[in-house]
N, C-alpha and C positions, 0 to 999 in steps of 0.2 A: 114765631116772629123773632124771637130772642136768637134762634139759630141763625137766622139771616143776618142779625147785626154781628154776630161772632164771625161768620164766613167773610162779611163785608170789611170787618176790620182786619182779619187776617189777609185778605186779599189787597187792602190798602198798605198795610205794613209790608207784604211782600213786594209790592210795587215799588214803595219808596226804598226798600233794600236794594232792589235791581238798579234803580236810579243812582243811588249813591255808589254802588259797585262800578258801574259804568263811568260815572263822573270821576271817581277816583283813579281808574286805570285806563281811561282814554286820553292819551297824550297827544297834544298838538304841537307841531314843529313850526317855529318861526322861520321867515325866509333867510335869516342870517345864521342859521345853525342846522346841524344834523342831530337826529336821535338815534342812539345806539341801544338796541334791546339786546342785553345779553342774558345767557343762562341756558338758552336752548340751541342745539346745533341745527344747522341747515346746510344744504348743498347749493353751491353756486352753479350758474349754467355751465362753467368750464369743468365741473366735477370737484372742484375743492370743497372740503367741509370746513365751515367756520362756526364759531361759538357765538355768533351775533346776527343781528339783522339791522339794517340801516334805513331810517326813514328821512328823507330829504325833501322837504316841502310836503305838507299834509299832515295825516295823522295815523296814529297806529294803537292798537290795544294791547296793552301790557297784561299778560296772563298772571294773575296774582299767585304768589309764592313759587313761580317757576322762572320769572324774568325780572331783571333790573333794568332801569331806564337812565341812561346818562346823556348829557348834552354836550355837544363839542361846537364851539363857536366858530364860524366862518368869517368873522370880522378881521379887517386888516390889522395888523400889529405893526406900529410905526418903530423904527430902530434907528438909533444915531450909532455910526461906526467911527472908530478912530484908531488908524494904524499908526503908531508911533514907531519910528526906526525901521521902516519898511525899505529893504534893500533893492534896488533897480538892477538891471541887466549889467551895468558898470560897476556896481559896488556902492554906489551913492546912496545916502540915506535920506528918504523922504518921510513926512508925515502927511497922511491923507485923512481927511475928513469927509464923511459921507452919510447919506441917509438912505434908508430902504424901508420898503413896505412888503411884508410877508404876510400870508395867511395860510390856513389849513387848506389844502387842495380839496375841491370837490369832485374831481374824476374818480371813478370807482376804485382804480387801482392805487391812486395816490391816497385817497381817504382811507384805504385798507391799511396803509403803512401809518398814516397818521394815528388811526384807532389803536394800533399796537403800540405806538410810542408815546402819545400825548393823552390818552382817555384819563380824565380827572386831573389832568395838569392844568394850571392857571395860564392865561395869556402872557403873564410875566416869564413863566417858566419856559414856554414854548418859545418866546422872543429871546431869551438867553442862549438856548440853543442855536436858534437861527442866526444870532448875532456871531457867535463862535464860528459857524459855518462860513458865514459871509466874510468875517474877517480874515480866516484862512484863505479863502479863495481870493481876496483883495491882495493879500501879501503874495500869493503865488503868481497871480497875473502880474503884479508889479515887479517881481523878479525877472520877467521875461522881457520887460519893456526899458528902453533907454529913458533917463530922467526928463529930458526935454519933450519927448512924445508923450508922457503922461500928461503933461500939462497943455500940449498943443492940440492934442487929439483926443480930447476926453470922451467924445461919442464912441470911438472905435475901442477905447480902453473900457469903458462902461459895457459895451457889447461884449467884449472878451470875458469880463468878469461875470456878466449875467449868464452866458453860455455855460462857463464852468460851474457857477453856483447852481444853476437851474438843475443839473443832473443830481448834484448832492443833496439839495433840498427836496427833490422829488423823491429820493429814497427814504427821506425822513417822513414824507407826507405833507411837505409844504409846497408853496407856490410863491415864486418872487414876483410880486406885481410891479415894483418900481425900484430903481436904484439911481442916485444922484451923487455926483462927487461936489461937494461943497467948496473944498480948496484944498491945494496941495502947497505944502511948505518944504523947502529944501534946506539942508545944513549948509 
């Protein structure tokens, strides 16, 4: 009888240990984030070998001692942009105030760029990089436009900025959700 009690206790302890191991290593991904399991290499369908796997929505099991799990937020990062002394096509100086919304791109190729550049970075650090890129694109686009057209045809101006900025942000792993010009001041 005592042997059955010992076997039963060992069985219960083993079952509890398995539950604890599964509970601590089963990672659940929220809808507004991706999980990056790093530490083991895997081959992508195109033959590329990477040192991570991505879970986007759903769950994944972390292999203890072999993998590490990081979370990368897909939330929108609002930005305030200010271009002081931006020069137009004819050399006039303008100040442009704008707002933008960027986020980490969720497409596989864009997400791979974001993982390389922004894994373990805070949204503020990601926003600072995006702000620099967008302000540079605003300046470059502004330099190709006459000053009166910037104020009179904002939709076309915003479209031009978005087209040039989207390519740069995509290389970084970011997606430009929105861009709005708040006001334009001339000197």
